[in-house]
N, C-alpha and C positions, 0 to 999 in steps of 0.2 A: 543193280537194275531191278526196279519194281514193275510188276506186271499187273495191270488192273484185272480183277477177277472176271469181269465180263469179256475182256479181250482174251484171257487165257482159255475161257470156255469156248470161244469161237475157234481158237487155234486147235484145241483138242478135237474139234469136229473133223479136222483133216485126217483121213484114215491113212494107214501105212501104204496100202496099195496105190492110192492116188499119188502119194509122194513118189514112190518108185517109178510109176508109169510116166510121171511128168518130169522127174529129175534124174533118175538112174535106171532107165529102162534096159540098158545093156547088162545090168547086173542080175536080171531076171531070166531064169531058165524054166520054161513051161514043164510042169509035172502033173499030168492029168488035165481034166477039163477046166478046173477052177483054181488050180494051185500052182505056185511058182516056187522054185528053190533058188536061193541066192548063190550066184557064182562065187562071190567073195567069202561066203560062209555056208558050206554045204549042209550044216546041221540046222540051218534056219529056213523056214518056209514062210511064204507070204500068200495070202488069199483075200477074198472079199470079207472074210470073217476076222482077219487080223494077221498077226505074225506069231510064230512059235519057234523057239529054239530048243531042239531036242537034247542038245548037249547040256544046256543049263537047266532045262526043265521049266522054263518060264516063257510067257508070251504077253501079248497085249493087242490093243486095237488101234490106237492113235499113232500118228507119225512121231510126235514128240516123245511118247513113251519108248518107242523103238530107239530114237536117237540118244535118249538118256541112258537106257538100260543096256543097249547093245553097242553103241558107239562111244559112250562115256562122256557125252556132253552134259554140261550143267543145264538146268531147266531154262534159265534165261537164254543160253546159247542155242538150245534146241528150238525155243520159240522164235528166236531171231532167224534161224535157218528156215523154218517152215513159213513163218509170216513174211519174211523177206522174199522168199520165193513166190509168195502169193499164190500158193497152190489152189486155194479155193476159188480164186477169181481170175487167175492168170491163164491165158492161152498162149503156149509157147509159139513164137513166130516161126513160120515155115521158112526154110532157106529160100533165097530169092530165085526168081526165074532167070537162070543164067544159061548161056549156051552150052556149058559143060554139064549142066544138071539134067537128070532124067526124071520125069514125073512118072510114078508108078502107083497104081491103086493097090491098097492092101489086099491080100489074098482073101477071097470070100469063104464063108461057111456054106454048107449045102442047105441051110435053112435060116430063117429069120426070127425064130421063136423069141429070143431075148430082146431083140429090137422092138418087135411088136408089143411084147409085154411092157417094156420100158416106156414106149411112147403112149400106150394106152393108159399106163399109170400116171402119166403127165396130163391126161385128159384129152389127148389128141384122138379125133374121130377115126374109127376103123376104116371107113371108106377112103379117107385122106391118106392114111398109112398105106393102104393097098394100092392106091393110085401111084404113090411114090415108088413103091417096090416094082410094080408092073411096068413103070416107065423108066426103070433102070437108073433112078437118081437116089436110091436108098437101098442098102443091103447090110448084112451083118458080117463083120470081119472075123476071120478065124483066129487071129493072133490074140485079141483081147476080148472076143465076143462083143465088140463095140459096134455102135451104129456108124455107118459111113454114108455121109451125104455128098452126092456127086454133082459137079457142075460140068456141063458139056458145051462144046462149040456148035456152030451151025450145021456141022456134018455129023453130029452125034458122038464125037470123040471126047472122051473124058479129059478135062484140062485142070480140074480143081476137085479137091476132096477135103472134107472136114470130118474128123473122127470124134465121136462123143461116147464116153463110157456109159454103160447101161446099168451100173450098180447105183442104187439110190444114195449110198453113202460116198460114192466116188465123184470127184469133180474133174476127172481126166477128160481133157479136150485139146485138140491141136489140129492145125492144118497139115496136110501131107506136104512134104518138101517139094518145092518147085511148082506148087499150085499157082495158078494165075487168077488173081482176084477178079478180073473182069468177067471170068467165066464161072463165077460163084453159083452155088445151088440156087435154083429158082423154079417156080411153077408159072409158065407163061404160055398163053394161047394167043396167036396174032389177032384174033377177032375180038378179044376182050379189051375194053377201053378204060377200066379202072385199075390203077396200080397201087398196090399196098407195099410200102417200104417198112421193114422192121429191122431192129438191131441184130437179132440172131435168128437162127433157123427155127428153134422151138417156138419163139415168139410168132414167127410167120405162120407156122402150122397151127398155133393156138388161135390166131386171128381167123384163119380159114375155118376152124372148128366153130368159133363164135358166130361166124356168118351162117353156117349150116344150122346151128342151134336156133338162130333167130328166124329161120324159115327162108333165108336167102339162098340162092344157088351159089355155093362156095366156088364152084369151078367156072363161074362167069367173071371172076376177078383174076388178076395177075398178082403174084407174090414174089417179092425181091428182098430177101434177107441180105444184110450188108456185112455181117461178120465183125461187128464192132462199129463204134461211132467216134467222132473226133470233135474235140472242142477247138475253138479258135484261139490259139496261143498268141502271146505278145509277139508282134513283128511278123505274124503269119499272114502273108499277102496272097496265098493261093486261093483260088475259087473253092468253095465248099464242095462243089461237084467233082473237082479234080481228085479229091480224097476218096471218092467212091467210084472206081472204074467200072463196077457192075452197072451203076446207074448210067454212066456215060455210054456204055455199050448198048443198053436198052434203048436209050433215046436216039442212038444212031440207027438202030434196027427197025424201030417202029415209029409211027406218027405220035405226036404228043398225046398223052392220055387225056380223056375228058375230065378225070378226077384223080388226084394223088392223095392217098392217106398215109401219113407218117406215123407209124406205131412205135414210139420210143418209150423208154423207161421213165417212170415217175421219180426221177432223181435229178440232181443239179446238172449232171453231165447230159442226161437224156433230153431234158427240157432245153438246155442251152444249145446243144447240137441240133436239136429239132428246129429251133427257131431260125438258126443260120441256114439250115438246109431248106426250110420252107421259103425263106426270103429269095433264095436263088431259083428254086423250082417254080415260084410264082411268075417268074419271067418267061417260063415255058408253058405253064398250064394255069388257066384262070382260076381253077378250083383246087386249092391245096389245103389240106386240113392236118393239123398236128393233133394227134390223139395220144393222151397219156392215161394210164389206168387209174381210176379213183381208189384212193385208200391203200393201194398195194404197190409194190415196186415195179412189176412187169406184167405183160399180158398173159403169161402162163399162170402166174399167181392168180390173176383175175379169173381166168378160165376155171382153174381148180376150185376156187372159192364159189363160183357160180354153180358148178356141178354139185358141190357139197350142199348148197342151198336147195337145189332141186331135189336132191336125195332126201334131205331133212323134211322138205315139204311133203314129199311122197309118204314118208314114214308117219308124219303127223296126220295126214289125211286117212291113211290106212288104219290108224288107231282110233278113229272117231266112232 
C-alpha cells in the first residue's frame, strides 16, 4: 500500500487526543485538569501535548504514531484506521431521538475561560461570545473543557447540544446523544426579518462577527446553523427542506423572512447543496442569496484572513 506524501502529512495532523475522544473515549480516565490515563494501559497518558508511555519511556504526538508504536500496527494500517475514521472531518452521529433515550447536557465547568479563548482565537467577536453565554446557549463542559452549544425549545428547555473541542490541534466534535436536530443551536429574535443560514455554528458566529465588523448591527439578524449539509443523491426525492428540520421549525414559528442569506462553504458540496436549498427557499422568500467565501473554504477562514489583513494594515501604518 503506497501513501502519497501529502496524504500522509494530512493524516499526521490528527493528534492522539482527538483520536481517543472521537473513537475510544471510554478508554480515557481523567488525571488532572489536562491529562488522561488509558484504562487499557495504566503506564500511558494522553493530553493535548500528545501521549507518553512511562513503562517504555517513549511518546509522540500524532494518532498514527501511537497506533504504530503502542498498538503494533503497520504505517499503512494505522493510516487506514485514522483516515478511515475521518477524525479530522468526521462528526460522530448522535444516537437517534428514541422514546427510551434520555437527553442530558454535559456537566458544566464553573467558568468559560477556555471556550472564550478558543472562540476569540477563531476571530469571533467578544460581544457575540458573551451574548451566547449570557443567554445559556453556550458554556464550557467539565469533562473535556469543550465548548457546548445548546439548542432550546420554545419553553427554554434544552433539546440539543453540540460539543466542540477547544484545543487548536484537536478536531473533536459531536452531537450529544438524543439531540433533536430541529432544536439546533440558533440566535433568533422574533422581530428580526433577515435569516442567515450557515453550515456550522462557527461559520454562523463568524458571519455575525463580519456583520459587526462592517458596521452593521449583528443582532438585527437571525442566525441558523444547520450542523452539516446534504447533497441531492441519485434517486433522492425528498424536498431539500425536509433534510433540515431546524429550518422547517423556524418557518413554522415565524413569518417568512424578508431576506435569506445562505452562507455555505466554497467547495463542491457547499455550492451544490446551497443551490438546491436556494431553489426551495425561493418558493417561500423572494430574496434568497447564496454566499460562498472568495478564495477560501469557509466563512471562518474568511473572517480570520480579514482580521489578519486589518492587523497588517495597522502595523504598516504605525511604521510610517
